[in-house]
C-alpha positions in Angstrom: 0.0 0.0 0.0 2.9 2.3 0.7 4.1 2.1 -2.9 0.6 3.0 -4.2 0.5 6.0 -1.8 3.9 7.2 -3.1 2.8 6.8 -6.7 -0.4 8.8 -6.0 1.7 11.5 -4.3 4.1 11.7 -7.3 1.2 12.2 -9.7 -0.4 14.8 -7.4 2.9 16.7 -7.3 3.3 16.6 -11.1 -0.2 17.9 -11.4 0.5 20.7 -9.0 3.7 21.6 -10.8 1.8 21.7 -14.1 -0.8 24.0 -12.6 2.1 26.2 -11.4 3.5 26.4 -14.9 0.1 27.3 -16.2 -0.4 30.0 -13.6 3.0 31.5 -13.7 4.1 31.0 -17.3 0.9 30.2 -19.2 2.6 26.9 -20.2 0.9 23.5 -20.0 3.6 20.9 -19.7 1.2 18.0 -20.3 -0.2 19.3 -23.6 3.3 20.4 -24.7 4.5 16.8 -24.3 1.5 14.9 -25.6 -0.4 17.3 -27.9 -3.5 19.5 -27.5 -6.3 17.0 -28.1 -4.6 13.7 -27.3 -6.5 11.0 -25.5 -3.4 10.4 -23.4 -3.8 14.0 -22.0 -7.3 13.2 -20.8 -6.0 10.0 -19.2 -3.2 11.8 -17.4 -5.6 14.4 -16.1 -7.9 11.7 -14.9 -5.1 9.9 -13.2 -3.9 13.1 -11.5 -7.5 13.7 -10.3 -7.9 10.2 -8.9 -4.5 10.5 -7.2 -5.6 13.8 -5.6 -8.7 12.1 -4.1 -6.5 9.2 -2.9 -4.2 11.8 -1.2 -7.2 13.5 0.4 -8.3 10.1 1.8 -4.9 9.5 3.2 -4.7 12.9 4.7 -7.8 12.5 6.7 -7.6 8.7 7.4 -6.0 9.2 10.8 -8.9 11.3 12.1 -11.3 9.5 14.4 -14.7 10.9 13.1 -16.7 9.1 15.8 -17.2 12.0 18.3 -19.2 9.8 20.7 -16.3 7.4 21.3 -14.3 10.2 23.1 -17.1 10.8 25.7 -17.1 9.1 29.1 
C-alpha cells in the first residue's frame, strides 16, 4: 500500500507543478509533451485527479470521526 501512496503523491505533485506552470508562465507541460487533443492527455488528467482524491483520503484517514467514542 505504501508504494501506491507514493505513486499517488508523485502524480499529485506533477499535477500541482503543471498548474504552477500554467499560472506563472501560461505553459501547459502535459499538452506540450503529448499534444492538445490527445487521449493520453485526458487519461493523465484523470489519473492526477484520482490521485488527488487518494491523497485526500490518506490525509484524513488518521482522524477519528466518531465523536461519541471520546465521551465518558
